[in-house]
C-alpha positions in Angstrom: 34.0 -35.5 -32.9 33.6 -39.1 -31.9 29.7 -41.0 -31.4 29.6 -40.2 -28.0 28.5 -36.3 -26.8 30.7 -33.9 -25.3 29.9 -32.0 -23.0 30.1 -27.9 -23.0 29.8 -25.1 -20.7 28.8 -21.9 -22.3 30.4 -18.6 -19.9 29.1 -15.2 -20.7 28.2 -12.2 -19.0 25.4 -10.8 -21.2 22.3 -13.0 -21.6 21.8 -12.2 -25.4 25.3 -13.6 -26.0 24.8 -16.7 -24.0 21.5 -17.2 -25.9 23.1 -16.2 -29.5 25.4 -19.1 -28.8 23.5 -22.1 -27.6 21.3 -21.4 -30.8 24.2 -20.3 -33.6 25.4 -23.7 -34.1 23.6 -26.7 -34.2 25.6 -28.1 -31.3 23.7 -32.0 -31.1 24.2 -32.5 -35.0 27.7 -31.9 -34.2 28.0 -34.7 -31.0 28.1 -31.4 -28.3 25.8 -31.2 -25.3 25.6 -28.1 -23.5 25.3 -28.8 -19.6 25.2 -25.3 -18.6 25.7 -22.1 -18.9 27.2 -19.6 -16.5 26.9 -15.4 -16.1 30.5 -15.1 -14.6 33.4 -17.4 -13.7 32.6 -18.5 -10.3 29.4 -19.9 -11.4 31.4 -21.5 -14.7 33.2 -22.8 -12.3 30.8 -24.6 -10.0 29.4 -26.1 -13.5 32.8 -27.3 -14.3 33.3 -29.6 -11.2 29.9 -30.8 -11.7 29.8 -31.5 -15.3 33.4 -31.6 -16.3 32.9 -30.5 -19.7 35.3 -31.3 -22.4 34.8 -27.9 -23.4 34.3 -24.5 -22.5 33.0 -21.3 -24.2 34.0 -18.5 -22.4 34.1 -14.1 -23.0 37.6 -12.8 -21.8 35.8 -9.6 -20.6 33.6 -10.6 -17.5 33.2 -8.9 -13.9 35.5 -10.0 -11.3 37.7 -13.2 -12.7 38.1 -12.8 -16.5 38.1 -15.8 -19.1 41.6 -16.0 -19.0 41.5 -16.4 -15.2 38.7 -18.7 -15.4 40.8 -21.2 -18.1 43.9 -21.0 -16.1 42.4 -22.3 -13.3 40.5 -25.1 -15.0 43.6 -26.4 -16.4 45.3 -26.6 -13.4 42.4 -29.3 -12.5 41.5 -30.5 -16.0 44.4 -29.6 -18.1 42.3 -31.8 -21.4 39.6 -29.1 -21.2 39.3 -27.4 -24.1 38.7 -23.6 -24.2 37.6 -21.1 -26.7 38.0 -17.4 -25.5 35.4 -14.7 -27.3 36.4 -11.4 -27.5 33.9 -8.3 -28.5 
């Protein structure tokens, strides 16, 4: 990771998972700033458009649009975005 903070969005439909992902890793120490968290893919798309994060951590299984569909949609517009997909 370079000196500048990388921006990240976290996406999961379960609040406890969102909180856990936020505190499980010392993000700031490794140069990552969480710029938003979303409970579904539609919220995530809005956050990604607003903040243009370099990374997205997303659950695969979510209502309406799943994490893989979210990734495909984002990658069309922002192909350099790194995705980490989680599966329960």
